[in-house]
C-alpha positions as CSV (number, residue, x, y, z in Angstrom):
1,M,163.3,172.8,49.1
2,H,164.1,170.3,46.2
3,M,160.4,169.0,46.5
4,L,158.7,172.7,46.3
5,F,161.4,173.8,43.3
6,N,159.8,170.1,41.1
7,L,156.6,170.9,42.0
8,N,156.7,174.3,40.2
9,M,158.6,173.0,37.7
10,T,155.7,170.6,36.8
11,D,153.0,173.1,37.6
12,A,154.6,176.4,36.1
13,N,155.2,173.7,32.5
14,A,151.3,173.1,33.4
15,S,150.2,176.7,33.9
16,S,150.5,177.8,30.0
17,E,147.4,175.5,29.6
18,N,145.8,176.1,33.1
19,K,145.9,179.5,34.4
20,S,144.6,178.4,37.8
21,L,148.0,177.0,39.1
22,W,149.7,180.2,38.5
23,T,148.9,181.5,42.1
24,A,150.6,178.0,43.8
25,V,153.4,179.0,41.2
26,Q,153.9,182.3,42.7
27,I,153.2,181.1,46.7
28,R,156.1,178.3,46.3
29,H,158.5,180.4,45.0
30,S,158.3,183.0,47.7
31,A,158.5,180.5,50.1
32,L,161.6,178.9,48.1
33,E,163.0,182.6,48.0
34,R,162.2,183.1,52.0
35,N,164.1,179.4,53.0
36,K,167.0,180.3,50.9
37,R,167.6,184.1,52.3
38,C,166.9,182.2,56.1
39,L,169.7,179.8,54.8
40,L,171.9,182.4,53.7
41,A,171.4,184.3,56.7
42,Y,172.4,181.2,58.6
43,L,175.7,180.7,56.6
44,Y,176.6,183.9,57.4
45,N,175.9,183.8,61.2
46,R,177.4,180.4,61.3
47,M,180.9,182.1,59.1
48,Q,180.9,184.7,61.6
49,K,181.2,183.0,64.6
50,I,183.7,180.8,63.3
51,K,185.7,183.8,62.1
52,T,185.1,185.1,65.8
53,L,187.0,181.7,67.0
54,R,189.7,182.3,64.8
55,W,190.7,185.4,66.7
56,E,189.6,184.3,70.0
57,F,191.4,180.9,70.1
58,G,194.3,181.6,67.1
59,S,194.6,178.7,64.5
60,V,193.7,175.6,67.0
61,L,190.7,175.4,67.9
62,P,190.4,173.1,71.6
63,T,188.6,169.4,70.6
64,D,185.4,170.5,72.3
65,V,184.9,173.4,69.9
66,R,186.3,171.4,66.7
67,E,183.8,168.5,67.3
68,L,180.8,171.1,67.1
69,L,181.8,172.2,63.6
70,S,181.3,170.2,60.2
71,D,183.8,169.1,58.1
72,D,183.6,172.0,55.7
73,E,183.0,174.2,58.2
74,Y,186.5,173.2,59.9
75,L,187.7,173.6,56.1
76,W,187.0,177.2,56.0
77,F,188.3,177.7,59.6
78,T,191.5,176.4,57.8
79,K,191.4,178.2,54.6
80,Y,190.6,181.7,57.1
81,S,193.5,180.5,59.6
82,T,196.1,180.5,56.6
83,N,194.6,183.9,54.5
84,L,194.7,185.6,58.0
85,A,198.6,184.2,58.9
86,S,199.6,184.9,55.5
87,Y,198.3,188.5,55.6
88,M,199.6,188.9,59.0
89,R,203.0,188.3,57.9
90,S,203.2,190.7,55.2
91,L,201.9,193.5,57.1
92,G,205.5,195.5,58.4
93,Q,207.5,193.8,55.6
94,D,208.1,197.1,53.9
95,I,209.7,198.6,57.1
96,G,212.0,195.8,58.1
97,Y,209.4,193.4,60.3
98,N,208.5,190.0,59.8
99,G,205.0,190.4,59.8
100,I,202.2,191.6,62.7
101,D,200.7,189.4,64.9
102,L,197.0,191.6,64.9
103,T,195.3,188.7,67.0
104,E,197.7,189.2,69.9
105,N,196.1,192.5,71.3
106,L,192.6,192.2,70.9
107,K,191.9,194.4,73.7
108,P,194.0,197.6,75.0
109,P,196.1,196.5,77.6
110,K,195.2,198.1,81.8
111,S,199.3,197.7,82.0
112,L,202.4,196.9,80.8
113,F,202.6,193.5,83.6
114,I,200.5,191.3,84.8
115,E,200.3,188.7,87.2
116,V,199.1,185.2,85.7
117,L,199.1,181.6,87.2
118,C,200.4,178.3,84.8
119,M,197.3,176.2,84.5
120,V,199.4,173.0,83.1
121,D,203.5,172.3,82.6
122,Y,204.3,174.4,80.0
123,G,207.9,174.2,80.3
124,K,210.8,176.9,79.2
125,L,209.2,180.4,77.7
126,E,211.6,182.8,76.0
127,L,210.3,186.3,76.5
128,E,211.2,189.2,73.9
129,D,214.2,190.8,76.3
130,G,215.7,186.9,75.6
131,D,214.6,186.0,79.5
132,V,213.4,182.4,79.6
133,I,211.6,181.4,82.5
134,M,210.0,178.4,83.4
135,L,206.5,177.7,83.4
136,K,204.7,174.6,86.2
137,K,201.7,173.9,87.0
138,N,200.2,176.6,89.5
139,S,203.3,178.9,89.7
140,R,202.8,182.7,89.2
141,H,204.8,184.7,87.4
142,F,205.0,188.9,87.0
143,L,205.0,188.8,82.9
144,P,204.6,191.6,80.2
145,T,200.7,191.7,78.9
146,S,202.1,191.7,75.2
147,E,203.9,188.0,76.0
148,C,201.2,186.7,77.7
149,Q,198.0,187.2,75.3
150,T,198.3,184.7,73.1
151,L,199.1,181.9,76.3
152,I,196.1,183.1,78.4
153,R,193.7,182.5,75.0
154,Q,195.2,179.0,74.4
155,G,194.2,178.2,78.5
156,I,198.0,177.5,79.3
157,L,197.9,181.0,81.5
158,K,195.1,182.6,83.5
159,Q,195.3,186.1,84.7
160,I,195.0,186.5,88.4
161,V,192.8,189.6,89.2
C-alpha cells in the first residue's frame, strides 16, 4: 500500500504536466481504497471474535488461545475486559447490589440444578447459600446452574448430560 501510495503521489504531481498518467492514478487510488476497506473489515471481524472470547472464557484466556493473539490484540482484550468488568460493577448499585455479572448466564438454564463432573483438583467452593463443597478430580456434584456456569467455561467442571 505504501508503494501504491508513493507511486500515486509521484504520478499525481506529474499529471498536471502529463494528462495520460491520470487514469493510472485513479486506478491505483481505487486499489488503495479497496485494500483499506478489506483491512478494516478484517480488523473489525477480528475484534468481534476477541469480544466473543471474553464472553466465552472470561477475563483469563487459555494459553493456546492467548498464543494466537498479537500483543496489540491482547492489549485490546485486556482493556475491553477491564471496561466490561467496570460496567458490570456499576450495574445495580442504585438498588443496593454490588454489580451484576452479565457473563454468567449466556444461555437461559433448562433447570435450576445440573450434575457436573470435576475435571481438576480445584479445592473448596463456597456456594451462595453458604455451603462449602470440595471439588476433587472426577468427583460428581449436583449444583445450582448459576454457580457452575463460570467454572464450566473455565474447564474446571463439565456438565454431565
